[in-house]
N, C-alpha and C positions, 0 to 999 in steps of 0.2 A: 208469414208462416213461422210458427214457433220451432225452435230447435232444442234438443237435449243431448248433451255429450257427457254421460256419467257412467262410471265403471265401478262395480263393487265386487271384490273377489276374495275368497279364502283359498290359500294355497301355501306353497313352500318356496323358499329361496333356492335357486339352483346354483348360485355362486355367492361368495362373500361380496358385500357392497364395495364398489370402487368409488372413492371420494376424491373430488377435485375442488380446489379453491380458486376463486376468481380474484382478479386484481382489486375489485371493489369490496372485497371481504365476504362476498357471497360464497355459497358452497352448494355442490350438487352430489348426490349419491346415486350411482347407477348400479342396478342389480338385475339378475334374472329371476323370474317367478314362474312357477308351474301350477296349473290347476288341472283337475280331471273332469272330463265329461263322461257321465255314465250312460252306456247304451247297451241294449240287449242284442247279443249275437243271434241273428236269425237262424243260423245253422245249428248252433249248440243249445240255444235257449238260455245260456248263461249271461249274467251281467258282466260287462267288461269296462275297465277304465280306459279312456282315450285321453292321453295327456295333451295339454296345450301349453306351449312354452312362450313366454312373453318377456319383453325388455321393459324395464321400469326406470324412471328417473324421479328423484325427489329433491326439491330445492329448499334452502332456508330463504324464506321470503319476508321482507320487511324487518322491522326491529325485533319482533317477537317470534318469528317463524323459526322453528327448530327441527323440522321434519328430517332433514338430511343428517343433522347431528345425532338425533335419536336412533335413526336407522343404522348409522355408522357404529354407535355405541352398543346397541342391544341385539341387532339381527346378524345372523351368520347363515352360511349355507346349511340347508336342511331345516331351519327354523320355520315354524308355521306362523302366518300372520293374516290379518284381514286388512286389505288395502282398499282405499276409495280414491278415485281420481277421475281423470278424463283422458280421452284418446288424443294423440298428436301424431301427425304424419310427417316423418322426416324424409326429405327428398335430396338426392345428390346425383352427380354424374360419376360413373365408374372411371377411375384414373387411367386404367389400361385400355378399355374399349370405348369410353365415352358414352356408353349406354346409360340411360336414365334408370336409377334405382330408387326404391322407396321402402320404408319400414314403418310399421305402426308401433307406437310406444304408448305406455301408460304414464302419465304425469301424476304422481302420487300427491294427494292433498292431505289425506288423513291415513293414519296407520294404527292398528291395534295389535299388540304383541300377544300371541296365543300360546307361547311356550312358557312354562313355569320359570321364574327367575332362579338363579343359582343359590340365592339366599333362602329359598323355600317359599317365597311369595308367589302370588298368581301373576299372570301376564298383566300388562298395562296398556293404556291407550293414549293416543295423542291426536288432537285435532289442531291443525295449523290455524293461526288467527287470520281469517279472511273476513274482510268487511262485508262482502256480499253473501256470505254463507250463513244460513240461520243456525242457531245453536242446536245441538243434538237434542232430540226429545227424550231419549232414554240412553243410559250408559249401562251396558251389560257387563257383569263380572265374567271374565273369560276363564275363571277357574273351574271349568267343566259344565257350567250351566249353559243352556241354550236359549237363544232369543225366541219369542213367540213366533208362530208361523207368519209368513209375510201376508197371508190373506186373512189374518185374524181381524175382525171388526168388532167395535163395541156393540153391546146389545142395543136393539132398537128402543127408542123412547116411546112413551105413550103417545099415540096419534100419528106416528111416523108411517108414511106410505111404504109398503114392503118391497119397493123396487127402485 
């Protein structure tokens, strides 16, 4: 059976990244991230934002991985970003009660900065160098332009069956 563990979100950092170094020279950046789910209030008929708060971690992987470095350098609390990664379940026992605890995290593999730079440039993007990841098919300028809708399909070719 096939499995897919992929997360793609646009939201804002809820706290500045906290960076730790490992003895082997590696680095991890931990940060909070918030996204909004839009829903219609059945009583008032108004659309409301329902926030979802998430914990994220980004590593510098391999010789060319710089995801944690870039997050540390360019992102701060309140900054908007697009993140792509996968879910990871952390499990531990509570030190006081011994109860089992768990928390779902997002391991960030790619990040795109959506805030304008202080020097007046547009946001930038970074994709970590993973051998198993295909190259991105398109790179969107985050300076206000929006990507095409996700359900956009190329026009049918002559002789294509319409289903």
